[in-house]
C-alpha positions as CSV (number, residue, x, y, z in Angstrom):
1,M,92.9,79.8,93.5
2,A,90.4,78.2,95.8
3,M,91.0,77.8,99.5
4,T,89.2,77.0,102.7
5,L,89.2,79.7,105.4
6,R,88.4,78.7,109.0
7,L,87.2,81.5,111.2
8,T,86.1,81.7,114.8
9,A,82.4,82.3,115.2
10,E,83.1,85.9,116.3
11,L,85.2,86.6,113.2
12,D,82.6,85.0,111.0
13,Q,79.9,87.1,112.5
14,N,81.9,90.3,112.1
15,L,82.8,89.3,108.5
16,E,79.1,88.7,107.8
17,A,78.0,92.0,109.2
18,T,80.8,93.9,107.4
19,S,80.0,92.3,104.0
20,E,76.3,93.0,104.5
21,R,77.0,96.6,105.4
22,L,79.2,97.0,102.4
23,G,76.9,95.2,100.1
24,I,79.5,92.7,99.0
25,S,80.1,89.0,99.5
26,K,82.1,87.6,102.3
27,Q,84.6,86.4,99.6
28,Q,84.9,89.9,98.3
29,A,85.4,91.3,101.8
30,V,88.1,88.8,102.6
31,T,89.9,89.4,99.3
32,K,89.8,93.2,99.9
33,A,91.1,92.7,103.5
34,V,94.0,90.6,102.2
35,E,94.8,93.2,99.5
36,M,94.7,96.0,102.1
37,Y,97.0,94.0,104.4
38,I,99.5,93.3,101.7
39,D,99.5,97.0,100.7
40,A,100.0,98.1,104.3
41,M,102.9,95.7,104.8
42,A,104.5,96.9,101.6
43,E,104.2,100.5,102.7
44,R,105.6,99.6,106.1
45,Q,108.6,98.0,104.5
46,Q,109.2,101.1,102.3
47,V,109.3,103.2,105.5
48,L,111.7,100.8,107.2
49,D,113.9,100.7,104.1
50,A,113.9,104.6,104.0
51,M,114.8,104.7,107.7
52,D,117.7,102.3,107.2
53,A,119.0,104.3,104.3
54,L,118.7,107.5,106.3
55,M,120.6,105.9,109.2
56,V,123.4,104.9,106.8
57,Q,123.4,108.3,105.0
58,D,123.4,110.4,108.2
59,K,125.3,108.1,110.5
60,K,127.6,110.8,111.9
61,L,124.7,113.1,112.5
62,M,122.7,110.4,114.3
63,E,125.7,109.6,116.4
64,R,126.1,113.3,117.4
65,L,122.4,113.5,118.2
66,A,122.7,110.3,120.4
67,D,125.6,111.9,122.3
68,A,123.7,115.2,122.8
């Protein structure tokens, strides 16, 4: 799907330099950055979910540790 992306001059310069250094288009660099961001947020959510499960599973232990 097509879209317009408005960047500050500084971001555009950094994007241009990065895409040239990697030998890819600015479009490809932005797409890769978005994919990496989505993956990182998914991994972060998995960690948060695991922490929540651990807090429920080990609630009594966590309470004892908090009181120590």
